[in-house]
C-alpha positions in Angstrom: 10.5 -34.7 19.8 10.0 -35.9 16.2 10.0 -33.1 13.7 9.2 -33.9 10.0 12.2 -32.6 8.0 10.4 -32.0 4.7 7.4 -29.8 3.9 4.9 -30.2 1.0 5.1 -26.4 0.5 8.9 -26.3 0.1 8.7 -26.1 -3.7 7.0 -22.7 -3.4 9.8 -21.0 -1.6 12.9 -23.1 -2.4 13.9 -21.1 -5.5 13.5 -17.7 -3.9 16.5 -15.5 -3.3 15.5 -13.3 -0.4 17.8 -11.1 1.8 17.4 -8.7 4.7 16.6 -5.1 3.7 19.7 -2.9 3.5 18.6 -0.6 6.3 17.9 -3.5 8.7 20.1 -3.5 11.8 21.3 -6.6 13.7 22.3 -6.6 17.4 23.8 -9.5 19.4 22.3 -9.9 22.9 22.6 -12.4 25.7 19.5 -14.0 27.1 19.9 -16.4 30.1 23.6 -16.9 29.1 22.8 -17.7 25.4 23.4 -15.5 22.4 20.5 -14.2 20.4 20.3 -11.7 17.5 17.7 -8.9 17.4 16.7 -7.8 13.9 15.5 -4.2 13.8 14.0 -2.2 11.0 14.4 1.5 12.1 11.9 2.7 9.4 8.9 0.5 10.4 10.3 0.0 13.9 9.7 -3.7 13.7 11.7 -6.2 15.7 12.5 -9.9 15.4 14.6 -12.2 17.5 16.8 -15.0 16.0 18.7 -17.8 17.7 22.2 -18.6 16.4 21.0 -21.3 14.1 18.3 -19.1 12.5 20.8 -16.2 12.4 23.2 -18.4 10.4 20.4 -19.5 8.0 19.2 -15.9 7.4 22.8 -14.7 7.1 23.3 -17.1 4.1 20.5 -15.4 2.3 22.4 -12.7 0.4 19.9 -12.1 -2.5 21.8 -14.5 -4.8 21.7 -17.8 -2.8 18.4 -19.6 -3.0 16.4 -20.7 0.1 17.1 -24.3 -0.7 20.8 -23.7 -0.9 20.9 -21.8 2.4 18.8 -24.5 4.1 21.1 -27.3 2.8 24.2 -25.5 4.1 22.6 -25.0 7.5 21.7 -28.7 7.6 25.2 -29.6 6.8 26.6 -27.5 9.7 24.0 -27.9 12.4 22.4 -31.3 11.5 19.5 -32.0 13.9 19.7 -28.5 15.4 19.0 -27.0 12.0 15.4 -25.7 11.2 13.2 -28.1 9.3 11.6 -27.0 6.0 8.3 -26.2 7.8 10.2 -24.1 10.4 12.2 -22.3 7.7 9.0 -21.4 5.8 7.5 -20.2 9.0 10.6 -18.1 9.8 10.6 -16.5 6.4 7.0 -15.7 6.6 7.4 -14.0 10.0 10.4 -11.9 8.8 8.5 -10.9 5.7 5.4 -10.0 7.6 7.6 -7.8 9.8 8.8 -6.1 6.7 12.4 -7.2 7.3 12.9 -9.2 4.0 13.4 -8.1 0.5 12.0 -10.7 -1.9 10.2 -11.0 -5.2 7.3 -13.3 -4.6 6.0 -15.6 -7.3 2.2 -16.2 -7.4 2.4 -19.6 -5.7 4.5 -18.3 -2.7 2.3 -15.2 -2.1 -0.1 -17.0 0.3 2.7 -18.3 2.4 4.6 -15.1 2.9 1.7 -12.6 2.8 2.4 -9.6 5.0 0.8 -6.3 4.1 -2.9 -7.2 4.6 -2.2 -9.3 7.7 -0.1 -6.6 9.3 -2.7 -3.9 8.7 -5.5 -6.1 9.8 -3.6 -7.2 12.9 -2.9 -3.5 13.8 -6.6 -2.6 13.6 -7.7 -5.8 15.3 -5.3 -5.2 18.2 -6.5 -1.6 18.5 -10.1 -2.7 18.7 -9.4 -5.5 21.2 -7.6 -2.9 23.4 -10.3 -0.3 23.4 -9.3 0.9 26.9 -5.7 1.7 25.6 -6.2 3.4 22.3 -3.1 5.1 20.8 -3.3 8.1 18.6 0.1 9.1 17.0 0.8 12.8 16.7 4.3 13.7 15.5 8.0 12.8 15.4 9.7 14.3 18.5 13.3 13.7 17.2 14.1 17.4 16.7 12.8 18.3 20.2 14.8 15.5 21.8 17.9 16.6 19.9 17.6 20.0 21.6 16.7 18.7 25.1 19.1 15.8 25.4 22.3 17.9 25.7 20.6 20.0 28.4 19.8 16.9 30.4 23.0 15.0 29.7 24.9 16.2 32.9 22.3 14.2 34.9 21.9 11.2 32.6 24.8 9.3 34.2 25.8 7.6 37.4 26.1 10.9 39.2 22.6 11.8 38.2 21.4 8.4 39.5 23.0 8.9 42.8 21.6 12.5 43.1 18.1 11.1 42.2 18.4 8.4 45.0 19.6 11.0 47.6 16.7 13.4 46.6 14.1 10.6 47.0 15.6 9.5 50.4 15.5 13.1 51.6 11.9 13.6 50.5 10.9 10.3 52.0 12.4 11.2 55.4 10.6 14.5 55.4 7.3 13.1 54.1 7.2 9.8 56.0 6.1 11.1 59.4 3.1 12.9 57.7 2.0 9.9 55.7 -1.0 9.3 58.0 -2.3 12.8 57.5 -1.8 12.5 53.8 -3.9 9.3 53.6 -6.5 10.9 55.9 -7.1 13.6 53.3 -7.4 11.2 50.3 -11.2 11.9 50.0 -10.4 15.4 48.8 -9.1 13.9 45.5 -12.6 12.5 44.7 -14.3 15.9 45.2 -16.0 17.0 42.0 -14.4 20.4 42.3 -11.0 18.7 42.0 -11.7 16.5 38.9 -10.5 19.2 36.4 -7.2 19.7 38.2 -6.7 15.9 38.5 -7.2 15.4 34.7 -4.8 18.4 33.9 -2.1 17.2 36.4 -2.5 13.6 35.2 -1.6 14.7 31.6 1.3 16.9 32.9 2.8 14.2 35.1 2.5 11.6 32.4 4.1 14.0 29.9 7.1 14.3 32.3 7.0 10.5 32.6 7.2 9.9 28.9 9.8 12.7 28.5 12.0 10.6 30.8 11.7 7.6 28.5 12.5 9.6 25.4 15.5 11.4 26.9 17.2 8.3 28.3 16.5 6.3 25.1 17.9 9.1 23.0 20.9 9.5 25.3 21.8 5.8 25.0 21.7 5.9 21.2 18.1 4.9 20.5 15.6 6.6 18.2 12.2 7.9 19.3 10.1 8.2 16.1 6.7 8.8 17.6 4.9 10.7 20.3 1.1 10.7 20.7 -1.9 10.5 23.0 -3.1 7.2 24.5 -6.7 7.0 25.8 -5.9 5.2 29.1 -9.3 4.0 30.4 -11.0 7.0 28.7 -8.3 9.3 30.2 -5.9 11.1 27.8 -2.3 10.4 28.5 0.8 11.1 26.3 3.1 8.4 25.2 6.5 8.1 23.3 7.7 5.2 21.2 11.0 4.1 22.8 10.9 0.6 21.5 14.3 1.1 19.7 15.8 0.4 23.1 14.9 -3.3 22.5 17.9 -3.5 20.2 20.4 -2.3 22.9 22.9 -5.0 23.6 23.0 -4.3 27.4 19.9 -5.5 29.3 20.6 -2.9 32.0 20.4 -0.1 29.4 17.0 -1.5 28.3 16.0 -1.8 32.0 17.0 1.9 32.5 14.9 3.1 29.6 11.9 1.3 30.9 12.4 2.7 34.4 13.3 6.3 33.3 9.7 7.4 33.2 8.9 6.4 36.7 12.2 7.8 37.9 11.4 11.3 36.4 7.8 11.1 37.8 9.0 10.1 41.3 11.5 13.0 41.3 8.6 15.4 40.6 6.4 13.7 43.2 9.2 14.1 45.8 9.2 17.9 45.2 5.4 18.0 45.3 5.5 16.2 48.6 7.8 18.9 50.1 5.5 21.6 48.7 2.5 19.9 50.3 4.2 19.8 53.6 5.1 23.5 53.5 1.6 24.5 52.5 0.0 22.3 55.1 2.0 24.0 57.8 1.8 27.6 56.5 -1.2 27.8 54.2 -3.6 25.0 54.9 -6.5 24.7 52.4 -4.7 26.6 49.7 -4.9 25.7 46.0 -1.2 25.1 45.9 -1.5 22.5 48.7 -4.3 20.7 46.8 -2.3 20.7 43.5 0.8 19.3 45.3 -1.4 16.7 46.9 -2.8 15.7 43.5 0.7 15.3 42.0 1.9 13.0 44.9 -1.4 11.0 44.7 -1.2 10.5 40.9 2.5 9.7 41.0 2.0 7.0 43.6 -1.4 5.4 42.7 -1.2 5.4 38.9 2.5 4.4 38.9 1.9 1.4 41.2 -1.3 0.3 39.6 -0.2 0.7 36.0 3.4 1.7 35.2 5.2 -0.5 37.8 2.8 -3.4 37.5 4.4 -6.2 35.5 1.1 -7.9 34.8 0.1 -5.1 32.5 2.2 -4.2 29.4 3.7 -1.0 30.7 7.1 -0.1 32.2 7.1 -2.8 34.9 6.4 -5.5 32.3 9.5 -4.6 30.2 11.6 -4.2 33.4 10.7 -7.7 34.5 11.3 -9.1 31.1 14.8 -7.6 31.0 15.5 -8.7 34.6 14.5 -12.3 33.9 15.9 -12.2 30.4 12.7 -13.5 28.9 11.9 -11.2 26.0 8.4 -10.7 24.5 7.1 -12.4 27.7 3.4 -11.7 27.2 3.0 -13.0 23.6 5.3 -15.9 24.3 3.4 -16.8 27.4 0.1 -16.9 25.5 1.8 -19.1 22.8 3.3 -21.3 25.4 -0.1 -22.0 27.0 -1.4 -22.7 23.4 1.4 -25.1 22.9 0.6 -27.0 26.1 -3.0 -27.4 25.0 -2.0 -28.5 21.5 0.7 -30.9 22.7 -1.0 -32.6 25.6 -4.7 -32.0 25.0 -4.8 -32.3 21.2 -1.9 -34.7 20.9 0.1 -32.7 18.3 3.5 -34.2 18.9 5.1 -32.0 16.2 3.9 -28.7 17.8 6.9 -26.6 18.6 7.4 -25.0 22.0 8.2 -21.3 22.2 11.2 -22.2 24.4 13.3 -25.2 25.1 14.5 -23.9 28.5 12.7 -25.7 31.3 13.0 -22.7 33.7 11.8 -20.3 31.0 8.8 -22.5 30.3 7.7 -22.3 33.9 8.2 -18.5 33.9 6.0 -18.2 30.8 3.3 -20.5 32.2 3.2 -18.6 35.5 3.1 -15.2 33.9 0.6 -16.2 31.3 -1.9 -17.4 33.9 -1.4 -14.6 36.4 -1.4 -11.8 33.8 -4.7 -13.0 32.2 -6.4 -13.4 35.6 -5.2 -9.9 36.7 -6.3 -8.3 33.4 -9.7 -9.8 33.9 -10.0 -8.4 37.4 -8.8 -5.0 36.2 -11.2 -4.9 33.3 -14.1 -5.9 35.6 -13.1 -3.2 38.1 -12.9 -0.6 35.3 -16.3 -1.6 33.9 -17.9 -1.4 37.3 -16.3 2.0 38.0 -17.4 3.4 34.6 -20.9 2.0 35.1 -21.1 3.8 38.4 -20.5 7.1 36.6 -22.1 6.5 33.2 -24.2 3.3 33.1 -24.8 3.3 29.4 -21.1 3.6 28.6 -20.3 0.9 31.2 -22.8 -1.5 29.6 -21.4 -0.8 26.1 -17.9 -1.4 27.3 -19.0 -4.6 29.0 -20.6 -5.9 25.8 -17.5 -5.0 23.7 -15.2 -6.6 26.2 -17.3 -9.8 26.2 -17.0 -9.8 22.4 -13.3 -9.1 22.4 -12.3 -11.5 25.2 -14.8 -14.3 24.7 -16.6 -14.4 21.3 -13.7 -13.4 19.1 -11.2 -15.9 20.6 -13.9 -18.6 20.5 -14.5 -17.9 16.8 -10.8 -18.1 16.0 -10.6 -21.4 17.9 -13.5 -22.9 16.0 -12.0 -21.7 12.6 -8.6 -23.2 13.5 -10.1 -26.5 14.6 -11.9 -27.0 11.3 -9.4 -25.4 8.8 -5.9 -25.8 10.2 -3.7 -28.2 8.2 -1.8 -29.0 11.4 -4.9 -31.0 12.6 -5.2 -33.2 9.6 -4.5 -36.4 11.7 -5.8 -35.1 15.0 -8.9 -33.0 14.1 -11.4 -35.5 15.6 -9.5 -35.6 18.9 -9.0 -31.8 19.0 -12.7 -31.1 18.3 -13.8 -33.7 20.8 -11.5 -32.4 23.5 -12.7 -28.8 22.9 -16.4 -29.8 22.9 -16.0 -31.8 26.1 -14.1 -29.0 27.8 -16.6 -26.4 26.9 -19.5 -28.7 27.9 -17.8 -29.3 31.3 -17.2 -25.6 31.8 -20.8 -24.7 30.9 -22.1 -27.5 33.0 -20.1 -26.4 36.0 -21.0 -22.7 35.5 -24.6 -23.1 34.5 -25.9 -26.3 36.1 -23.8 -27.3 39.1 -25.2 -25.7 42.3 -22.6 -24.1 44.6 -22.9 -22.1 47.8 -23.8 -18.5 47.1 -22.1 -15.9 49.3 -22.8 -12.3 50.0 -20.4 -10.0 51.9 -20.9 -6.9 53.8 -19.4 -5.0 56.7 -20.7 -4.3 60.2 -19.6 -2.7 63.5 -19.8 -3.8 67.1 -22.3 -1.8 69.1 -24.0 -2.0 72.5 -27.6 -3.2 72.4 -28.4 -0.8 75.3 -26.9 2.6 74.7 -27.9 6.2 75.2 -26.5 9.4 73.8 -25.5 12.2 76.2 -26.9 15.4 74.8 -26.6 18.9 76.2 -30.0 20.0 77.6 -29.2 23.8 78.0 -26.8 26.2 76.4 -23.9 27.1 78.6 -20.2 27.3 79.4 -18.6 24.1 80.8 -17.2 24.9 84.2 -16.3 21.4 85.5 -15.8 18.0 84.0 -16.1 15.1 86.5 -15.8 12.0 84.3 -13.6 10.8 81.4 -14.2 8.3 78.5 -13.8 4.7 79.5 -15.0 5.3 83.0 -17.9 3.2 84.5 -20.7 5.5 85.6 -24.0 4.9 87.3 -27.4 6.3 86.5 -27.9 9.8 87.8 -24.1 10.4 88.4 -23.0 14.0 87.7 -20.8 14.2 84.6 -20.5 17.9 83.7 -21.4 21.2 85.4 -22.0 24.2 83.2 -22.8 27.9 83.8 -25.1 30.3 81.9 -24.8 33.8 83.2 -27.7 35.1 81.2 -30.0 32.5 82.8 -28.8 33.4 86.2 -29.3 37.1 85.5 -32.8 36.5 84.1 -33.6 34.4 87.2 -32.6 37.3 89.5 -34.7 39.7 87.4 -37.7 37.5 87.6 -37.4 37.1 91.4 -37.1 40.9 91.9 -40.1 41.4 89.7 -42.0 38.8 91.7 -41.2 40.7 94.9 -42.4 43.9 93.4 -45.7 42.3 92.2 -46.2 40.8 95.7 -46.0 44.2 97.3 -48.3 45.8 94.7 -50.8 43.0 95.2 -50.9 43.6 98.9 -51.5 47.3 98.4 -54.2 46.7 95.8 -56.2 44.5 98.2 -57.6 47.6 99.9 -57.3 50.3 97.2 -58.2 48.5 93.8 -59.5 44.9 93.7 -59.3 44.9 89.9 -55.6 45.7 90.0 -55.2 42.8 92.4 -56.4 40.3 89.8 -54.1 41.8 87.2 -51.0 41.6 89.4 -52.0 38.1 90.5 -52.1 37.0 86.8 -48.7 38.6 86.1 -47.2 36.9 89.2 -48.6 33.6 88.0 -46.9 34.1 84.6 -43.6 35.0 86.3 -43.8 31.9 88.5 -44.2 29.7 85.4 -41.3 31.3 83.6 -39.3 31.1 86.8 -40.0 27.4 87.1 -39.0 26.7 83.5 -35.8 28.8 84.1 -34.9 26.9 87.2 -35.4 23.6 85.4 -33.0 24.8 82.6 -30.5 25.9 85.2 -30.8 22.6 87.0 -30.1 20.8 83.6 -26.8 22.7 83.4 -25.7 19.8 85.6 -25.5 16.9 83.1 -26.2 13.5 84.6 -25.8 10.0 83.3 -29.2 8.6 81.9 -28.1 5.0 82.7 -25.5 2.8 84.2 -22.7 1.8 81.8 -19.4 2.7 80.3 -18.8 6.3 79.0 -17.4 6.5 75.4 -16.7 9.4 73.2 -14.3 12.3 72.8 -12.0 13.5 75.5 -14.4 15.4 77.7 -11.7 17.4 79.5 -11.2 19.3 76.2 -14.7 20.7 76.7 -13.6 22.7 79.7 -14.5 26.4 79.2 -16.3 25.7 75.8 -19.8 26.9 75.0 -22.2 24.0 74.4 -25.5 24.3 72.6 -28.7 22.5 73.4 -29.0 19.2 71.6 -25.2 18.8 71.0 -24.2 15.1 71.6 -20.9 14.9 73.5 -20.7 11.3 74.5 -22.5 8.0 74.8 -23.2 5.6 77.7 -23.2 1.9 76.7 -23.9 -1.4 78.5 -21.0 -3.7 77.7 -23.0 -6.7 79.0 -25.1 -6.6 75.8 -23.0 -6.2 72.6 -24.1 -7.0 69.1 -23.0 -6.5 65.5 -24.9 -3.9 63.4 -24.6 -4.4 59.6 -26.2 -3.1 56.5 -27.1 -4.6 53.1 -28.0 -2.7 50.0 -31.7 -2.4 49.0 -31.0 -4.2 45.7 -30.4 -7.4 47.5 -34.1 -7.8 48.2 -34.1 -7.7 52.0 -37.0 -10.0 52.7 -35.8 -12.8 50.5 -32.2 -12.2 51.6 -32.9 -12.5 55.3 -35.1 -15.5 54.8 -32.5 -17.5 52.9 -29.5 -17.0 55.1 -28.1 -20.4 56.0 -24.8 -19.4 57.7 -23.2 -16.2 59.0 -19.4 -16.0 59.3 -17.7 -13.0 60.8 -14.1 -11.7 61.2 -13.2 -8.9 63.5 -10.8 -6.3 62.0 -8.6 -6.6 65.1 -8.3 -10.4 64.7 -8.7 -11.3 61.0 -7.3 -14.8 61.1 -10.1 -16.0 63.4 -13.6 -16.7 62.0 -16.6 -17.1 64.2 -20.2 -18.0 63.4 -23.1 -15.7 64.2 -26.8 -15.6 63.8 -29.4 -13.1 62.8 -31.0 -11.4 65.8 -33.2 -8.9 64.0 -33.7 -7.5 60.5 -35.5 -4.4 59.5 -37.5 -4.9 56.3 -37.6 -1.2 55.3 -34.7 0.6 53.8 -33.0 3.5 55.7 -30.9 6.3 54.5 -29.2 6.9 57.8 -26.0 5.2 59.1 -26.3 3.6 62.5 -22.5 4.1 62.8 -20.1 6.4 60.8 -17.6 3.6 60.4 -19.9 1.9 57.8 -19.8 4.8 55.4 -17.1 5.6 52.9 -15.9 8.6 55.0 -15.3 6.2 57.9 -13.5 3.6 55.8 -16.6 1.5 54.9 -18.1 0.6 51.5 -21.4 2.4 51.6 -21.7 5.5 49.3 -22.6 8.6 51.1 -24.8 11.6 50.1 -22.4 14.4 49.3 -25.0 17.0 50.3 -25.1 15.7 53.9 -22.7 17.8 56.0 -22.9 15.4 58.9 -21.7 12.4 56.8 -24.5 10.1 58.1 -26.9 10.0 55.2 -26.4 7.2 52.6 -26.7 7.7 48.9 -29.1 4.8 48.6 -31.4 3.0 51.1 -29.8 0.3 53.2 -31.4 -2.6 55.2 -30.2 -2.8 58.8 -29.6 -6.1 60.7 -28.4 -7.1 64.1 -26.1 -10.1 64.5 -25.1 -12.0 67.6 -21.6 -12.0 69.1 -20.2 -15.2 70.6 -20.8 -15.3 74.4 -17.2 -15.4 75.3 -16.6 -12.1 73.5 -20.0 -10.4 73.9 -18.9 -8.4 76.9 -15.4 -7.5 75.8 -14.9 -3.7 76.0 -12.1 -3.8 73.4 -14.6 -4.9 70.7 -16.8 -1.9 71.0 -16.6 0.1 67.7 -14.6 -2.5 65.8 -15.3 -3.2 62.2 -16.6 -6.7 61.3 -16.3 -8.4 57.9 -19.3 -10.6 57.4 -20.0 -13.4 54.9 -23.5 -14.8 54.5 -24.0 -18.2 53.0 -27.2 -18.6 50.9 -28.8 -21.6 49.2 -26.8 -23.2 46.5 -27.2 -21.9 42.9 -25.2 -22.3 39.7 -22.5 -19.7 39.2 -24.1 -18.4 36.0 -27.3 -17.4 37.8 -25.3 -15.9 40.7 -23.4 -13.7 38.2 -26.6 -12.6 36.5 -28.1 -11.7 39.8 -25.0 -9.6 40.7 -25.2 -7.9 37.4 -28.8 -7.0 37.9 -28.0 -5.7 41.4 -25.2 -3.5 40.0 -27.6 -2.0 37.4 -30.4 -1.5 40.1 -27.9 0.2 42.4 -26.7 2.5 39.6 -30.3 3.4 38.5 -31.5 3.5 42.1 -34.4 1.2 41.3 
């Protein structure tokens, strides 16, 4: 690659005699087998990385030697590997901006090496752009860590690491068999009565997490100059500044500092898991059980989604960077993608890559793309979640994110295209490529029609089914059938007994005998009394007939021919059942269908009318897709689930009314539809009750209008319009 050796701005800096500040520290590190030098200012906590050639050039600047003399000596030693004048100016500017150089700037060099205003502006701009991760510094924890580090020192070594691993293995073996029960109770975390405890325990667990970073960093010789509060997605969480570990010569020490927080948090979570197990067995439903559950939940979910995730700039990111030996991966990945665009789209042959290593370039490219896509998905999910709780705040956050992620970068790009001196010979091409690219993007998004898809969930049900409900209160004395058995119409399923009904029946029969005798006597003695006893006998006959009907209904019979499904009926033996209680269902497996729901905001009439294709996947056979068709659609919204599996409590997506103790009432009206099953599977008994993932294909529309429609639907759902 051709690099111009000389710079028109060289005269502004060539006579300067800069040097590194006296308190600046220099550490030699190995990255991918090559030596690098990390420059660290412990006062401002700024870092900078130099390759051996740049390190030699900066080392020659002792406060007496001029920049031109140092550059000439470097050129004599390294020839073509030496930095050009432009690169030297850029390097000096970066060091000065990081407050690592001491130099008296003449007026004509001030614009080149300006630092204070840019650093301050960059800090505030970065804070504004990261509105979901606002940091508020509080105090210097150095004195506190000086007191705590000796106490923790016996465990901050290899023995402590082995004990930590043994502890987690033991907790995992104890907790593992109960994982299903733990997951089953996950909905308790979302209970409004638990929110306060969740917030408090989140702060406590994260404080322990950050304490781990601080202790290990301090133990290994680093400084921890700052502790504060970070608003993590509107949730307060403590943080410590352990960036001094970046200057550690051993990458495994840096790796350990990054992992320490999660290690401390997992150790606490292991203890909480054992407490949860004990309380579940001895004091189910206790506050201690719920608090232990919360700690385990927080330590697993938040650690996996945020701390351990390398696509976000938390612990996992720094661990991955140290493991791959690719420092400052996020910023360099962004600059590498910019270099690719400048080099191959804009034709800037003199643009310098951030790395000359082919393997490192591929790592930066892959990480840059995946991290940006993931951050976009995370941001979208956060906005939707916040909108579901506070619509106004969600809309403001969406608007701010659009400004920060779209309008601000676009403004910077436009300014760079029209003012950057690097584009003097390529400005027309750069502007043209940018305009054409934006036009193509807007054309594809706003004009090109593509298939529109809507997704929902359904469940396989029988088209002919009847619930088995208890007709009369009584104790179950005999169960004659079991779930899965084929039964015929009128077949006896359960026999029950009700002693009070039998006793009342005997009383009524005795009373009827008495009235019959009195009626015969009154025929001769008192005709009026005869009419009275006759009326009384008639009333007793009616009550007796009703009573006998209720006694007969203690024998529960099948209302139709089909397969019996439901709970294990033998468990009902000896239980007292009340009238109206549903204990099972009889279904006809010869006629199965899919029952699905779509939200009211999707405009049911237009939605059903425009369906072009229906594709389904059974939960038990996800790789196989089959086509279906609409059998029937109900054009009025319903607030009642046709099957509990469609609601959130049953693993579905539909929000449920928290006031409904039965768990069948939806929070918002839903439109029900019936879909056809393929003939070869429509009679399969194994399909009954299976969840079905459904995708509808609607008429083609540009993506932009599809996105606008989805945004309107979200707002309508939240406002319940």
